[in-house]
C-alpha positions in Angstrom: 53.0 -25.8 -19.0 51.7 -25.9 -15.5 50.1 -22.8 -13.9 52.8 -23.0 -11.2 55.4 -21.8 -13.7 56.1 -18.0 -13.8 58.4 -15.8 -15.9 61.7 -15.3 -14.2 61.5 -11.5 -14.3 58.2 -11.7 -12.4 59.7 -14.0 -9.8 62.5 -11.5 -9.3 60.1 -8.6 -9.0 57.9 -10.6 -6.5 61.0 -11.3 -4.4 61.7 -7.6 -4.2 64.8 -7.5 -6.3 63.6 -4.7 -8.5 60.6 -3.7 -10.6 59.8 -6.2 -13.4 61.4 -4.0 -16.1 64.5 -3.5 -14.0 64.6 -7.3 -13.2 64.8 -7.9 -17.0 68.1 -6.0 -17.0 69.3 -8.0 -14.0 68.7 -11.2 -16.1 70.3 -9.8 -19.3 73.4 -8.8 -17.3 73.9 -12.5 -16.4 73.4 -12.0 -12.7 70.8 -14.8 -12.3 71.2 -18.5 -12.0 68.5 -21.2 -12.0 69.5 -24.5 -10.4 73.1 -23.5 -10.7 73.0 -22.5 -14.4 73.1 -18.9 -15.6 70.0 -17.7 -17.4 70.2 -14.6 -19.5 67.1 -15.1 -21.7 64.0 -13.1 -21.1 60.8 -15.1 -21.0 62.3 -18.1 -19.2 59.8 -19.7 -16.9 60.6 -21.3 -13.6 58.7 -23.2 -10.9 59.1 -21.1 -7.7 58.2 -24.1 -5.5 61.0 -26.3 -6.8 63.6 -24.3 -8.7 66.5 -22.6 -6.9 67.0 -19.0 -8.1 70.0 -16.9 -7.1 70.9 -13.3 -7.9 74.6 -12.5 -7.6 75.0 -15.8 -5.8 72.3 -15.1 -3.2 69.3 -17.4 -3.1 65.9 -15.7 -3.4 63.5 -16.2 -0.6 59.8 -15.4 -0.8 59.0 -12.1 0.8 55.8 -10.6 2.1 54.4 -8.1 -0.3 54.3 -4.6 0.9 52.5 -1.5 -0.4 53.5 1.8 1.1 52.3 5.3 0.4 54.7 8.1 1.0 54.5 11.9 0.9 57.8 12.6 -0.9 59.4 15.9 0.0 61.2 18.0 -2.5 64.9 17.3 -2.7 64.9 13.5 -2.5 65.6 10.8 -5.2 63.1 8.0 -5.9 65.9 5.6 -7.0 67.4 3.2 -4.5 70.9 4.6 -5.0 72.3 7.9 -6.4 75.9 8.3 -7.7 75.8 12.0 -6.5 75.0 10.9 -3.0 71.7 12.8 -2.8 69.1 11.7 -0.1 66.8 8.9 -1.1 63.0 8.5 -0.5 63.6 4.9 0.5 65.6 6.2 3.5 62.4 7.5 5.0 61.3 3.8 5.4 62.4 1.3 8.0 65.8 -0.1 7.1 64.4 -3.7 6.8 62.3 -2.4 3.9 65.4 -1.3 1.9 64.4 -3.8 -0.9 61.3 -1.8 -1.8 61.3 0.3 -5.0 59.3 3.2 -6.2 56.2 2.7 -8.4 57.1 5.3 -11.1 58.9 8.4 -10.2 58.7 12.0 -8.9 61.7 14.0 -9.9 64.1 15.6 -7.5 62.2 18.9 -7.3 58.7 17.4 -7.2 56.8 16.3 -4.2 53.6 14.5 -3.2 52.1 11.0 -3.3 54.2 8.0 -4.4 54.1 4.3 -3.7 56.8 1.9 -2.8 56.4 -1.9 -3.1 58.1 -5.2 -3.8 55.1 -6.4 -5.9 56.0 -6.4 -9.6 52.5 -6.8 -10.8 51.3 -3.9 -8.7 54.1 -1.7 -10.1 53.4 -2.7 -13.7 49.6 -2.0 -13.3 50.2 1.5 -12.0 53.0 2.5 -14.4 52.3 0.9 -17.8 50.5 3.3 -20.2 48.0 0.7 -21.3 46.4 0.7 -17.9 45.8 4.4 -17.8 45.8 4.9 -14.0 44.8 8.4 -13.2 47.2 10.8 -11.5 46.5 14.3 -10.3 48.9 17.1 -9.7 48.8 20.7 -8.4 51.1 23.0 -10.4 52.0 26.5 -9.1 53.5 28.9 -11.6 54.6 32.5 -11.2 52.6 33.9 -14.1 48.9 34.6 -14.8 47.3 31.9 -16.9 44.1 31.7 -18.8 42.0 28.8 -20.2 43.6 29.0 -23.6 46.9 27.4 -22.5 45.0 24.8 -20.5 42.9 23.9 -23.6 46.2 23.3 -25.5 47.3 20.9 -22.8 44.2 18.8 -23.1 44.4 18.8 -26.9 48.0 17.8 -26.8 51.4 19.7 -27.1 54.7 18.5 -28.5 58.0 18.6 -26.6 61.1 17.3 -28.4 58.9 15.3 -30.8 56.9 13.7 -27.9 53.1 14.3 -27.7 52.1 15.3 -24.1 48.4 15.4 -23.3 46.5 16.0 -20.1 43.1 14.3 -19.6 42.0 17.4 -17.7 43.5 20.8 -16.9 41.6 23.0 -14.4 42.5 26.5 -13.4 42.1 26.9 -9.6 43.6 30.3 -9.2 44.9 33.0 -11.5 46.3 36.4 -10.6 49.2 38.7 -11.5 51.2 37.1 -8.7 50.8 33.5 -10.1 48.5 30.7 -10.9 47.5 27.3 -9.6 46.5 24.5 -12.0 45.2 21.0 -11.4 46.5 18.6 -14.1 45.1 15.1 -14.5 47.1 12.5 -16.5 46.5 9.0 -17.6 49.8 8.1 -19.3 52.4 9.7 -17.1 55.5 10.1 -19.4 58.8 11.2 -17.9 58.5 14.7 -16.4 55.3 15.2 -18.4 53.7 18.0 -16.4 56.9 20.1 -16.3 57.5 19.5 -20.0 54.0 20.7 -20.9 54.7 24.0 -19.2 58.1 24.2 -20.9 56.4 24.2 -24.3 55.1 27.6 -23.3 58.3 28.8 -21.5 56.4 28.8 -18.2 58.6 27.9 -15.1 57.1 25.7 -12.5 57.5 26.9 -8.9 56.0 23.8 -7.3 54.7 20.5 -8.5 52.7 18.3 -6.0 51.1 15.0 -6.9 47.9 14.8 -4.9 46.3 11.5 -6.1 46.9 8.2 -7.8 43.8 6.3 -8.8 41.4 6.6 -5.9 44.2 7.2 -3.3 44.6 10.8 -2.2 47.6 12.4 -0.5 45.2 14.1 2.0 46.7 15.4 5.1 49.7 13.1 5.2 52.7 15.2 6.4 55.8 15.6 4.2 58.2 12.7 4.7 55.7 10.4 6.4 54.4 7.1 5.1 51.6 4.6 5.7 50.7 1.1 4.5 47.9 0.9 1.9 44.8 -1.0 3.1 43.6 -4.2 1.4 40.7 -2.3 -0.1 43.0 0.4 -1.5 45.3 -2.1 -3.1 42.3 -3.9 -4.7 41.0 -0.6 -6.0 44.3 0.3 -7.6 44.5 -3.2 -9.3 41.1 -2.9 -10.8 40.6 -1.6 -14.4 40.9 2.1 -14.4 38.7 3.2 -17.3 
């Protein structure tokens, strides 16, 4: 088959419909037509130059790929909609970029660096466990910690049958009033950092993501965003290990 052909879910992701995984659900739900015929089979390949693809009856148009870094504040949702009506991170961006979606997640009470894009390949590279993109977090807890617990985190702990393991856990501060820990992850399972501390019944006062790959949060104020540079995008797409 010609190199011009691409998988339908990739084409949807490249057009900014959703991440590649979410685009698969759009296809399976029967919302996509190719040249007037509904396609609900994953793996279908199309020619973007000649095939007409519609989602919910609206024809897809090629979109410029965007890569945005945001300092997510606490109290916002990373999804593009919320049935509870809570504020969304995407609302921090210009309205014409409403088609962007988050690369991974930070939960409602977490804050820090997160990317938004309409590039499905970029999103997959940064979120799929096989690529092992490094992410760093600062964790503030209201108890005094020692290295014993941190060693357990790097050896691996279990939460509801799921093994959670930090690549590195470094104690930055420890006193009777609380501790600050830097956690480095490669896999990034759902709520992994919070769940690690839950295994030892330790509440998390604040969780801040400070770095993804080589990109650091730095001094970017809460709620602000910036476009990633070409060199930053290339560095994130390179092999991580």
